[in-house]
KEKE-3310 file (N, C-alpha, C; in steps of 0.2 Angstrom, whole numbers, plus 5000, padded with zeros to 4 digits):
npx = (4957:4964:4974:4982:4984:5000:5010:5022:5036:5035:5045:5055:5054:5055:5041:5031:5032:5028:5013:5007:5011:5005:4992:4990:4994:4980:4973:4977:4981:4967:4959:4949:4942:4925:4920:4914:4921:4933:4933:4929:4940:4949:4944:4948:4961:4964:4959:4969:4979:4978:4976:4990:4996:4988:4993:5008:5007:5004:5014:5022:5020:5019:5031:5041:5041:5055:5059:5053:5050:5043:5033:5028:5028:5020:5008:5007:5005:4994:4982:4985:4980:4967:4960:4961:4952:4940:4939:4937:4925:4917:4917:4912:4898:4893:4896:4885:4874:4872:4869:4857:4850:4848:4835:4826)
npy = (5058:5048:5046:5034:5035:5035:5031:5037:5024:5013:5018:5005:5004:4996:4988:4994:4997:5004:5003:5014:5017:5005:5009:5020:5014:5009:5014:5015:5003:4994:4999:4996:4989:4989:5003:5001:4991:4994:5003:4996:4988:4997:4998:4989:4988:4999:4995:4984:4992:5000:4989:4983:4996:4997:4983:4986:4998:4990:4983:4992:4999:4987:4988:4978:4981:4985:4995:5012:5022:5015:5011:5025:5029:5022:5025:5038:5035:5027:5036:5046:5038:5035:5049:5049:5041:5046:5056:5054:5046:5057:5065:5055:5055:5069:5070:5058:5065:5078:5072:5067:5076:5082:5088:5077)
npz = (4870:4880:4895:4901:4921:4930:4943:4954:4958:4972:4987:4995:5011:5027:5035:5030:5016:5000:5001:4999:4985:4978:4980:4971:4959:4958:4947:4936:4933:4933:4924:4913:4922:4928:4936:4950:4952:4955:4963:4976:4974:4977:4991:4998:4997:5006:5016:5021:5021:5033:5042:5042:5047:5060:5066:5067:5074:5088:5089:5092:5104:5112:5115:5104:5090:5082:5073:5075:5065:5055:5060:5059:5047:5040:5046:5043:5028:5029:5032:5022:5011:5016:5016:5003:4997:5005:4998:4984:4985:4990:4979:4971:4974:4972:4959:4955:4961:4955:4941:4944:4946:4934:4920:4909)
capx = (4962:4965:4981:4984:4988:5004:5011:5027:5037:5036:5052:5055:5056:5050:5037:5024:5034:5023:5006:5002:5010:4998:4985:4990:4992:4975:4968:4980:4980:4961:4955:4947:4937:4921:4921:4913:4928:4941:4931:4928:4948:4954:4943:4950:4968:4964:4957:4974:4983:4973:4978:4996:4997:4986:4998:5013:5003:5004:5023:5026:5015:5023:5038:5042:5043:5064:5060:5048:5048:5042:5024:5026:5027:5013:5003:5006:5002:4986:4980:4983:4975:4960:4959:4960:4947:4936:4938:4933:4918:4915:4917:4906:4891:4891:4892:4878:4868:4873:4866:4849:4846:4846:4832:4827)
capy = (5055:5050:5043:5030:5037:5032:5032:5035:5019:5016:5018:5000:5007:4993:4984:4999:4998:5002:5004:5019:5015:5000:5013:5024:5011:5004:5017:5012:4993:4991:5006:4993:4986:4996:5010:4998:4985:4998:5007:4988:4986:5004:5000:4983:4989:5003:4991:4980:4995:5000:4983:4984:5001:4995:4979:4990:5001:4986:4982:4998:5000:4984:4987:4973:4986:4988:5003:5016:5024:5010:5013:5032:5030:5017:5027:5044:5031:5026:5043:5050:5034:5037:5054:5048:5037:5048:5061:5050:5043:5063:5065:5053:5057:5074:5067:5057:5071:5081:5068:5066:5085:5083:5086:5074)
capz = (4870:4889:4896:4907:4924:4931:4950:4954:4960:4978:4990:4999:5018:5031:5034:5025:5008:4995:4999:4993:4979:4977:4980:4966:4954:4955:4943:4930:4931:4933:4919:4909:4924:4928:4941:4955:4953:4954:4970:4978:4975:4984:4998:5002:4999:5012:5024:5020:5023:5041:5046:5042:5052:5067:5068:5068:5082:5094:5089:5094:5110:5115:5112:5098:5084:5080:5070:5074:5059:5052:5061:5058:5040:5038:5049:5036:5022:5031:5032:5014:5008:5017:5015:4995:4997:5006:4993:4979:4985:4990:4972:4965:4978:4969:4951:4956:4965:4949:4935:4947:4945:4926:4919:4904)
cpx = (4964:4971:4981:4986:4995:5007:5019:5030:5037:5043:5052:5057:5053:5046:5031:5027:5028:5017:5002:5005:5005:4992:4986:4988:4984:4970:4970:4980:4974:4958:4951:4940:4930:4922:4920:4918:4933:4939:4932:4937:4951:4951:4946:4957:4969:4963:4966:4979:4984:4976:4984:4997:4995:4989:5005:5011:5005:5007:5024:5024:5019:5029:5042:5045:5052:5064:5053:5045:5042:5034:5022:5023:5019:5007:5001:5001:4994:4981:4978:4980:4967:4957:4958:4953:4939:4936:4935:4929:4916:4913:4912:4899:4891:4891:4884:4871:4866:4869:4858:4848:4844:4842:4832:4822)
cpy = (5054:5044:5040:5034:5032:5035:5033:5029:5020:5015:5013:5002:5002:4989:4987:5000:4998:5001:5009:5019:5011:5003:5017:5020:5006:5006:5014:5007:4993:4997:5003:4988:4993:4999:5006:4993:4988:5001:5000:4986:4990:5000:4993:4985:4994:5001:4985:4986:4998:4996:4984:4989:5000:4989:4982:4994:4998:4983:4987:5000:4994:4982:4980:4975:4987:4994:5008:5021:5020:5010:5020:5032:5025:5020:5036:5041:5030:5032:5046:5045:5034:5044:5056:5046:5041:5053:5059:5046:5050:5065:5062:5053:5065:5071:5063:5060:5075:5078:5069:5072:5086:5083:5083:5077)
cpz = (4878:4889:4902:4915:4929:4939:4949:4959:4965:4980:4994:5006:5023:5030:5030:5018:5003:4993:4999:4988:4975:4975:4973:4960:4953:4951:4937:4927:4929:4929:4916:4915:4926:4936:4949:4958:4957:4963:4976:4980:4979:4991:5001:5001:5003:5018:5025:5024:5031:5043:5047:5048:5059:5070:5070:5076:5088:5093:5093:5102:5114:5118:5107:5093:5085:5078:5072:5069:5055:5052:5059:5049:5036:5043:5044:5030:5022:5028:5027:5012:5010:5016:5003:4994:4999:5002:4986:4979:4988:4982:4967:4968:4973:4964:4951:4958:4957:4943:4941:4945:4939:4926:4912:4897)
residu = (MET:THR:LEU:PRO:LEU:SER:GLY:ILE:PRO:PRO:VAL:GLY:ILE:GLY:ALA:ALA:SER:GLY:VAL:ALA:GLY:SER:LEU:ARG:GLY:THR:VAL:ALA:THR:GLU:ALA:THR:ASP:GLY:PHE:ALA:ALA:VAL:LEU:ALA:SER:THR:PHE:ASP:LYS:LEU:GLN:ALA:THR:GLN:SER:VAL:THR:ALA:GLU:LEU:GLY:VAL:GLN:ALA:ALA:THR:GLY:ASP:LEU:LYS:ASP:VAL:HIS:ASP:TYR:MET:ILE:ALA:SER:ALA:GLU:SER:GLY:VAL:ALA:THR:GLU:MET:VAL:VAL:THR:ILE:LYS:ASN:GLN:ALA:VAL:ALA:ALA:PHE:THR:GLU:ILE:MET:ARG:MET:GLN:ILE)
# end
C-alpha cells in the first residue's frame, strides 16, 4: 500500500508565493496519470517558475521591483525546483539503464 505524498502548504510571500508548493503537489495530485504526464507537467511548472524568476530579475535590475526579497525567494525556489527536476531525470535514466541491463 502506498500513501499519497502531501507537501507542506506554501506560505504566500510576494509575487513568488507557492511556486515550490505547486511543484511539490504535482506527484500527489497527478498520481493517477502516467509518468510521462507527471514529468511533462513538472517541466511546465519548472519553466513557469523560471519565467517568474526572470521577470523579477529584470524588474530588480531596472529598479522597478519594490521588494528585492521577492526576487531572492523566487531565485531560490527556481534553483531548488531545477535541482529536483534534474534529480528526477537522473533517477529515471538510471532506472531505464538498469532495466535495459536485465537479462530476459
